[in-house]
C-alpha positions as CSV (number, residue, x, y, z in Angstrom):
1,M,-0.3,-15.9,-32.7
2,S,2.5,-13.5,-31.8
3,V,3.0,-12.2,-28.3
4,G,0.7,-9.3,-27.7
5,A,-1.8,-10.3,-30.3
6,T,-5.4,-10.8,-29.2
7,R,-8.0,-13.2,-30.5
8,T,-11.2,-13.3,-28.4
9,G,-13.5,-16.3,-28.1
10,T,-14.7,-18.7,-25.5
11,V,-11.9,-20.6,-23.7
12,T,-11.8,-23.2,-21.0
13,S,-8.5,-23.1,-19.0
14,A,-6.9,-24.4,-15.8
15,I,-4.4,-21.5,-15.7
16,P,-5.6,-20.0,-12.4
17,A,-5.6,-23.5,-10.7
18,R,-2.1,-24.2,-12.1
19,L,-0.8,-21.0,-10.5
20,D,-2.5,-21.6,-7.2
21,R,-1.2,-25.1,-6.8
22,L,2.5,-24.1,-7.1
23,P,4.7,-24.6,-4.0
24,W,6.7,-21.5,-2.8
25,A,9.9,-21.2,-4.8
26,R,12.7,-18.9,-5.7
27,W,10.6,-17.6,-8.6
28,H,8.0,-16.2,-6.1
29,W,10.7,-14.4,-4.3
30,S,11.7,-12.7,-7.5
31,V,8.1,-11.5,-7.8
32,V,8.2,-10.2,-4.2
33,V,11.5,-8.4,-4.7
34,G,10.7,-7.0,-8.1
35,L,7.2,-5.7,-7.3
36,G,6.8,-5.5,-3.5
37,T,10.0,-3.6,-2.5
38,V,8.7,-0.4,-4.0
39,W,6.8,0.2,-0.8
40,I,10.1,0.6,1.0
41,L,10.8,3.5,-1.4
42,D,7.4,5.0,-0.6
43,G,8.1,4.8,3.1
44,L,11.6,6.3,2.5
45,E,10.2,9.1,0.4
46,V,7.4,10.2,2.8
47,T,9.7,10.1,5.9
48,V,12.6,11.8,4.3
49,V,10.5,14.8,3.2
50,G,9.1,15.2,6.7
51,N,12.5,15.1,8.3
52,I,14.3,17.4,5.9
53,A,11.6,20.2,6.1
54,S,13.6,22.2,8.7
55,R,16.8,22.0,6.7
56,L,15.1,23.0,3.4
57,S,13.9,26.2,5.1
58,E,17.3,27.2,6.3
59,P,19.4,29.8,4.4
60,G,22.0,28.1,2.2
61,S,19.8,25.0,1.4
62,G,19.6,26.0,-2.2
63,L,15.8,26.2,-2.2
64,P,13.8,29.3,-1.2
65,I,11.0,27.5,0.7
66,T,9.6,27.5,4.3
67,S,9.2,24.5,6.5
68,G,5.4,25.0,6.5
69,E,5.4,24.8,2.7
70,V,7.3,21.5,2.7
71,T,5.0,19.9,5.3
72,G,1.9,21.6,4.1
73,V,1.6,22.5,0.4
74,A,4.2,20.0,-0.8
75,A,2.7,17.2,1.4
76,A,-0.8,18.0,0.1
77,L,0.4,18.0,-3.5
78,Y,2.1,14.6,-3.0
79,V,-1.2,13.2,-1.6
80,A,-3.2,14.8,-4.4
81,G,-0.8,13.2,-6.9
82,A,-1.1,9.8,-5.3
83,C,-4.9,9.9,-5.3
84,S,-5.2,11.1,-9.0
85,G,-2.4,8.8,-10.0
86,A,-4.1,5.8,-8.5
87,L,-7.3,6.5,-10.4
88,F,-5.6,7.3,-13.7
89,W,-3.2,4.4,-13.7
90,G,-5.6,2.0,-12.1
91,R,-8.0,2.3,-15.1
92,L,-5.1,1.8,-17.5
93,T,-3.8,-1.2,-15.6
94,D,-7.1,-3.1,-16.0
95,H,-7.2,-2.1,-19.7
96,Y,-3.6,-2.5,-20.9
97,G,-2.2,-5.0,-18.4
98,R,-0.2,-5.2,-15.2
99,K,3.3,-5.3,-16.6
100,K,3.1,-2.3,-18.9
101,L,1.8,-0.2,-16.1
102,F,4.0,-1.3,-13.2
103,M,7.0,-0.5,-15.5
104,I,5.6,2.9,-16.6
105,T,4.6,4.0,-13.1
106,L,8.0,3.1,-11.6
107,V,9.7,5.2,-14.4
108,V,7.4,8.1,-13.6
109,Y,8.2,7.8,-9.9
110,L,12.0,7.6,-10.6
111,S,12.0,10.5,-13.0
112,A,10.0,12.8,-10.7
113,T,12.2,11.9,-7.6
114,A,15.4,12.6,-9.6
115,L,14.0,16.0,-10.7
116,T,12.9,16.8,-7.1
117,A,16.6,16.4,-6.1
118,A,17.5,19.0,-8.7
119,S,15.0,21.6,-7.4
120,F,16.1,25.2,-7.6
121,Q,12.8,27.0,-7.1
122,T,9.7,26.4,-4.9
123,W,7.4,25.8,-7.9
124,W,9.7,23.1,-9.3
125,F,9.8,21.3,-5.9
126,F,6.0,21.4,-5.7
127,L,5.5,20.2,-9.3
128,F,7.7,17.2,-8.9
129,R,6.3,16.3,-5.5
130,F,3.0,16.0,-7.2
131,L,4.4,13.9,-10.0
132,T,6.2,11.7,-7.5
133,G,2.9,11.0,-5.8
134,F,1.3,10.5,-9.2
135,G,3.7,7.7,-9.9
136,I,3.5,6.0,-6.5
137,G,-0.3,6.1,-6.6
138,G,-0.2,4.1,-9.8
139,E,2.2,1.7,-8.2
140,Y,-0.4,0.7,-5.6
141,A,-3.0,-0.3,-8.3
142,A,-0.6,-2.0,-10.7
143,I,1.5,-3.8,-8.1
144,N,-1.1,-5.2,-5.7
145,S,-3.2,-6.5,-8.6
146,A,-0.1,-8.2,-10.2
147,I,1.1,-9.7,-6.9
148,D,-2.3,-11.2,-6.1
149,E,-2.6,-12.8,-9.5
150,L,0.9,-14.3,-9.4
151,I,1.1,-15.5,-5.8
152,P,-0.5,-18.9,-4.9
153,A,-3.7,-18.7,-3.0
154,Y,-2.2,-20.6,0.0
155,Y,0.3,-17.7,0.6
156,R,-1.5,-14.7,-0.8
157,G,-2.6,-13.2,2.6
158,R,0.7,-13.2,4.4
159,V,2.6,-12.1,1.3
160,D,0.3,-9.2,0.7
161,L,0.5,-8.1,4.3
162,V,4.2,-8.2,4.6
163,I,4.7,-6.4,1.3
164,N,2.4,-3.5,2.3
165,G,3.9,-3.5,5.7
166,S,7.4,-3.0,4.2
167,F,6.5,0.6,3.8
168,W,7.7,1.0,7.4
169,L,11.1,-0.4,6.7
170,G,11.5,2.5,4.3
171,A,10.2,4.8,7.1
172,V,12.9,3.5,9.4
173,G,15.5,3.9,6.7
174,G,14.2,7.4,5.9
175,S,14.5,8.5,9.6
176,L,18.1,7.2,9.9
177,L,19.2,8.4,6.5
178,S,18.0,11.9,7.3
179,I,20.1,12.0,10.5
180,V,23.2,11.3,8.4
181,A,22.3,13.4,5.4
182,L,21.4,16.5,7.4
183,N,24.7,16.4,9.4
184,T,26.5,19.5,8.1
185,R,29.8,18.1,9.4
186,L,29.5,15.4,6.7
187,L,27.6,17.1,3.9
188,P,26.9,20.8,2.9
189,K,23.4,22.1,3.6
190,D,22.6,22.3,-0.1
191,V,23.8,18.7,-0.9
192,G,22.6,16.4,1.9
193,W,18.9,16.7,1.3
194,R,19.4,16.2,-2.4
195,L,21.3,13.0,-1.8
196,T,18.4,11.5,0.1
197,F,16.3,11.8,-3.0
198,A,19.1,10.5,-5.2
199,L,19.5,7.4,-3.0
200,G,15.8,6.7,-3.7
201,V,16.5,6.9,-7.4
202,V,19.4,4.4,-7.2
203,L,17.3,1.9,-5.2
204,G,14.4,2.3,-7.7
205,L,16.7,1.7,-10.7
206,V,17.8,-1.6,-9.1
207,I,14.1,-2.6,-8.6
208,L,13.4,-1.6,-12.3
209,V,16.1,-4.0,-13.5
210,V,14.6,-6.9,-11.4
211,R,11.1,-6.0,-12.4
212,R,11.8,-6.4,-16.1
213,H,11.9,-10.2,-15.5
214,V,8.4,-10.4,-13.9
215,P,5.9,-11.6,-16.5
216,E,2.5,-10.2,-17.3
217,S,-0.3,-11.7,-15.2
218,P,-1.4,-14.9,-17.0
219,R,-4.9,-14.4,-15.5
220,W,-5.1,-11.0,-17.2
221,L,-3.8,-12.4,-20.5
222,L,-6.4,-15.2,-20.4
223,I,-9.4,-13.0,-20.2
224,H,-8.1,-10.5,-22.7
225,G,-7.9,-12.9,-25.6
226,R,-4.2,-13.8,-25.2
227,H,-4.6,-17.3,-23.8
228,R,-1.7,-18.7,-25.9
229,E,0.7,-16.2,-24.4
230,A,-0.8,-17.0,-20.9
231,E,-0.1,-20.6,-21.5
232,R,3.5,-19.9,-22.4
233,V,4.0,-17.8,-19.3
234,V,2.5,-20.4,-17.0
235,S,4.5,-23.2,-18.6
236,A,7.7,-21.3,-18.1
237,I,6.9,-20.6,-14.5
238,E,6.1,-24.3,-13.9
239,R,9.4,-25.4,-15.4
240,R,11.3,-23.1,-13.1
241,V,9.4,-24.2,-10.0
242,S,9.5,-27.9,-10.8
243,A,13.3,-27.8,-11.5
244,E,13.6,-26.6,-7.9
245,K,10.8,-28.4,-6.1
246,G,10.3,-31.6,-8.1
247,P,7.1,-32.9,-9.7
248,L,4.1,-30.5,-9.2
249,P,0.7,-31.6,-7.9
250,R,-2.1,-31.8,-10.3
251,P,-4.2,-28.6,-10.7
252,H,-7.9,-28.9,-9.7
253,G,-10.6,-26.9,-11.5
254,E,-11.0,-25.1,-14.8
255,I,-12.8,-21.9,-15.7
256,T,-14.6,-21.0,-19.0
257,V,-14.4,-17.4,-20.0
258,H,-15.8,-15.3,-22.9
259,Q,-12.8,-13.2,-23.6
260,R,-12.9,-9.4,-24.2
261,T,-10.3,-6.9,-25.1
262,S,-11.7,-4.4,-22.6
263,V,-14.5,-3.7,-20.0
264,G,-16.3,-0.4,-19.9
265,F,-16.0,1.9,-16.9
266,G,-19.8,1.8,-16.4
267,T,-19.7,-2.0,-16.1
268,I,-16.9,-1.7,-13.5
269,A,-18.8,0.9,-11.5
270,R,-22.0,-1.2,-11.5
271,T,-20.1,-4.3,-10.6
272,V,-18.4,-2.8,-7.6
273,F,-21.2,-0.5,-6.2
274,R,-24.3,-2.5,-7.2
275,D,-23.4,-6.2,-7.5
276,Y,-20.8,-6.2,-4.7
277,R,-22.1,-3.3,-2.5
278,R,-21.5,-5.2,0.8
279,R,-17.9,-5.6,-0.2
280,A,-17.7,-1.9,-1.2
281,V,-19.0,-0.9,2.3
282,L,-16.4,-3.2,3.8
283,G,-13.6,-1.5,1.7
284,F,-14.8,2.0,2.6
285,S,-14.9,1.1,6.3
286,L,-11.4,-0.5,6.4
287,F,-9.7,2.3,4.6
288,I,-11.4,5.2,6.5
289,G,-10.7,3.5,9.8
290,Q,-7.0,2.9,9.3
291,A,-6.5,6.3,7.7
292,F,-7.9,8.2,10.6
293,L,-6.2,6.0,13.2
294,Y,-2.8,6.7,11.6
295,N,-3.5,10.4,11.5
296,A,-4.7,10.4,15.1
297,I,-1.3,9.0,16.2
298,T,1.3,10.0,13.6
299,F,0.1,13.4,12.5
300,G,1.7,15.9,14.8
301,F,3.9,13.1,16.2
302,G,6.8,15.4,16.7
303,A,4.6,18.2,18.1
304,I,3.2,15.8,20.8
305,L,6.6,14.7,21.9
306,T,8.1,18.2,22.0
307,T,5.0,19.9,23.5
308,F,4.2,17.5,26.3
309,F,7.5,15.8,27.0
310,D,10.1,18.4,26.0
311,V,11.8,16.0,23.5
312,P,14.3,18.0,21.3
313,T,13.1,18.4,17.7
314,G,16.2,16.7,16.4
315,N,15.6,13.6,18.5
316,T,12.0,12.8,17.4
317,G,13.3,10.7,14.5
318,Y,14.6,8.1,16.9
319,Y,11.2,7.7,18.5
320,F,9.6,7.4,15.1
321,A,12.0,4.7,14.1
322,V,10.8,2.7,17.1
323,I,7.1,2.9,16.2
324,A,8.0,2.2,12.5
325,F,9.5,-1.1,13.6
326,G,6.3,-2.0,15.4
327,N,4.4,-1.2,12.2
328,F,6.5,-3.6,10.2
329,F,6.6,-6.5,12.7
330,G,2.8,-6.6,12.9
331,P,2.2,-7.8,9.3
332,L,5.4,-9.9,9.5
333,L,4.4,-11.9,12.6
334,L,0.6,-11.9,12.2
335,G,0.4,-12.4,8.4
336,K,0.3,-16.2,8.4
337,L,-2.8,-16.1,10.7
338,F,-4.7,-14.3,7.9
339,D,-4.3,-17.5,5.8
340,S,-4.9,-20.0,8.7
341,L,-7.3,-18.5,11.1
342,G,-9.0,-16.6,8.3
343,R,-9.7,-13.1,7.0
344,K,-12.8,-12.4,9.1
345,V,-11.3,-13.3,12.4
346,M,-8.0,-11.5,11.8
347,I,-9.2,-8.4,10.1
348,S,-11.9,-7.7,12.7
349,S,-9.6,-8.6,15.6
350,T,-6.7,-6.4,14.5
351,Y,-8.9,-3.4,13.9
352,L,-10.8,-3.9,17.2
353,L,-7.6,-4.5,19.2
354,S,-5.8,-1.5,17.8
355,G,-8.8,0.7,18.5
356,L,-9.3,-0.5,22.0
357,L,-5.6,-0.2,22.8
358,L,-5.6,3.4,21.5
359,F,-8.6,4.1,23.8
360,A,-6.5,2.8,26.7
361,T,-3.5,4.9,25.6
362,A,-5.7,8.0,25.5
363,W,-6.9,7.2,29.0
364,L,-3.3,6.9,30.3
365,F,-2.3,10.0,28.5
366,D,-5.2,12.0,29.9
367,R,-4.2,10.9,33.5
368,G,-0.6,12.0,33.0
369,A,0.7,8.4,33.4
370,L,2.9,8.4,30.3
371,D,6.3,9.9,29.4
372,A,7.9,10.0,26.0
373,V,9.3,6.5,26.2
374,T,6.1,4.8,27.6
375,L,3.9,6.7,25.1
376,T,6.1,5.5,22.3
377,A,5.8,1.9,23.7
378,C,2.0,2.2,23.7
379,W,2.0,3.5,20.2
380,S,4.2,0.6,19.1
381,V,1.8,-1.9,20.5
382,V,-1.2,-0.2,19.0
383,L,0.5,0.0,15.6
384,F,1.7,-3.6,15.7
385,F,-2.0,-4.6,15.3
386,A,-3.1,-1.6,13.3
387,S,-0.5,-2.1,10.7
388,A,-1.6,-5.7,10.1
389,G,-5.2,-4.4,9.9
390,A,-4.3,-1.5,7.5
391,S,-2.4,-3.9,5.2
392,S,-5.3,-6.2,5.2
393,A,-7.5,-3.4,3.8
394,Y,-5.3,-3.4,0.7
395,L,-5.5,-7.2,0.6
396,T,-9.2,-7.1,0.9
397,V,-10.0,-4.7,-2.0
398,S,-7.5,-6.5,-4.2
399,E,-9.1,-9.9,-3.9
400,V,-12.9,-9.5,-3.3
401,F,-13.8,-7.9,-6.7
402,P,-13.8,-9.5,-10.2
403,M,-10.5,-9.5,-12.0
404,E,-11.6,-7.0,-14.6
405,T,-12.2,-4.4,-11.9
406,R,-9.3,-5.3,-9.6
407,A,-6.8,-2.5,-10.3
408,M,-9.5,0.1,-10.5
409,S,-11.0,-1.1,-7.2
410,I,-7.6,-0.9,-5.5
411,A,-7.1,2.5,-7.0
412,F,-10.5,3.8,-5.9
413,F,-10.3,2.7,-2.3
414,Y,-6.6,3.6,-2.0
415,A,-7.5,7.1,-3.3
416,L,-10.4,7.4,-0.8
417,G,-8.2,6.3,2.1
418,T,-5.3,8.5,1.1
419,A,-7.5,11.5,0.7
420,A,-9.2,10.9,4.1
421,G,-5.9,10.3,5.8
422,G,-3.8,12.9,3.9
423,I,-6.3,15.7,3.7
424,S,-9.3,15.3,6.0
425,G,-7.2,13.8,8.8
426,P,-4.7,16.6,9.1
427,L,-7.4,19.2,8.8
428,L,-9.2,17.6,11.8
429,F,-6.2,16.6,13.9
430,A,-3.8,19.4,13.3
431,D,-5.7,21.9,15.5
432,L,-6.3,19.2,18.2
433,T,-2.7,18.0,18.5
434,N,-1.1,21.5,18.3
435,T,-3.1,23.4,20.9
436,G,-0.9,22.1,23.8
437,R,-4.0,21.0,25.7
438,V,-4.0,17.4,26.8
439,G,-7.8,17.1,26.4
440,D,-7.6,18.0,22.7
441,T,-4.9,15.4,21.9
442,V,-6.9,12.8,23.9
443,L,-9.9,13.7,21.7
444,A,-7.8,13.1,18.5
445,F,-6.8,9.7,19.9
446,R,-10.4,8.8,20.7
447,I,-11.7,9.7,17.2
448,G,-9.1,7.5,15.5
449,A,-9.8,4.7,18.0
450,A,-13.6,4.9,17.5
451,L,-13.4,4.8,13.7
452,M,-11.0,1.8,13.9
453,C,-13.4,-0.1,16.2
454,A,-16.3,0.7,13.9
455,A,-14.4,-0.7,10.9
456,G,-13.6,-3.8,13.0
457,L,-17.3,-4.4,13.7
458,V,-18.1,-4.0,10.0
459,A,-15.4,-6.5,9.2
460,A,-16.9,-8.9,11.7
461,L,-20.2,-8.7,9.8
462,L,-19.1,-8.4,6.1
463,A,-15.5,-9.7,5.7
464,V,-15.2,-12.3,3.0
465,P,-13.7,-15.8,3.9
466,A,-11.1,-15.5,1.1
467,E,-8.3,-17.4,2.8
468,R,-6.6,-20.0,0.6
469,R,-9.3,-19.6,-2.0
470,S,-8.7,-18.9,-5.7
471,L,-9.4,-15.4,-6.8
472,E,-11.8,-16.7,-9.3
473,D,-13.7,-18.5,-6.5
474,I,-13.9,-15.4,-4.4
475,A,-15.2,-13.2,-7.2
476,R,-15.8,-14.8,-10.6
477,P,-14.5,-12.8,-13.5
478,L,-17.2,-10.8,-15.4
479,T,-16.1,-12.8,-18.5
480,A,-16.7,-16.2,-16.9
481,A,-19.5,-18.3,-18.3
482,P,-22.8,-17.2,-16.6
483,T,-23.6,-20.7,-15.4
484,E,-20.3,-20.7,-13.4
485,R,-20.9,-17.6,-11.4
486,P,-21.4,-18.2,-7.7
487,K,-23.7,-16.4,-5.4
488,R,-22.1,-13.2,-4.2
489,L,-21.2,-12.8,-0.5
């Protein structure tokens, strides 16, 4: 059978067990670099646009746009693009495969970013901000599903958390890059901001080259009637890993599947919202909680520093870089505990701790006990835990639903959280953080903290013990033989 050909039937295979029993090797690093580093680009993209808003609005920038249009209309269009892109590409990822879509979505992102750099009119800038978001939204669905299906179960939690947390490395880079690119002593007004987008394109092209060598998910191939191709892919991976690590341990466990070429959208919806409704409630809670916490803190970040602590507008990027580091180190240092102590303990505790710490920050802020430095320090501690919790939301929805629904589930909950954080959140918090009244900003903090604590309590009740377990054990594929399906948690 040629590569790409399908022949459905009933197949018994140890392919998932063979992937899960692999020791960590250089091949796994190639997957992380090829797929995971795109979040750095996302962080770079979002931060750069926020920081260049004032420069774009200046005469001589080469673009007739106001700062409010950049941070308002363009930001909303980017969010709308990400939400619609996640849903559009997520469905296609489940139907046509992980590799096709994680290549296509990256090309869409790169093309839109390059054309943003060439903006000459406001409508052009708006259009390609939407299309950039459309590409990055698809990346979340295609990439998270592919990573979870290729990374061994023993390492899946920590790898997922660090990859999603790497967004904040991009945010640090975006903050520092903007300082250089906007320096008119180095670059003209109408060139510097364009180069920030161009750099994103260059980095993305490097990732595209590396990504070409990442294979299609053997798990996806197996259930879509391409088991011979799946066998070849897994055998090639095993040869590379054994050449580096020596003889491999024996795999334990097989799965019998009734292969299908596609699964209907109605089946996916019934599976997620009827058969796994407790897990759907968990996903809703985790995404809404983290979305509102981040907006309670980071939306109006510059306004809070400049209004209450007289920090010059040009210096707020340095403070943002500090809290961005706190965001990255949370998943980096806590990630291993999600695989050892377990999902329920770590998800609930990171959500609850970040919520309680934000309540404490609100209390100190209300008493006038903080300055710009100590407030930033408090935020860094809050976000150290919140970032690990937020990253675990993506991990959760990517591993607790059946494989046939995985990309669509990621897309749906990502779109929900992005819409809540990028649309509802700003509408709620903008007025509160910009009034100049301490009590209003304190209320914004408390709302974010309360929702985070509520999500932590839901996780304590409903989180699935997925640590070090095969994806097929956590949620049996819809194509699995009926006698093998476990009771749902």
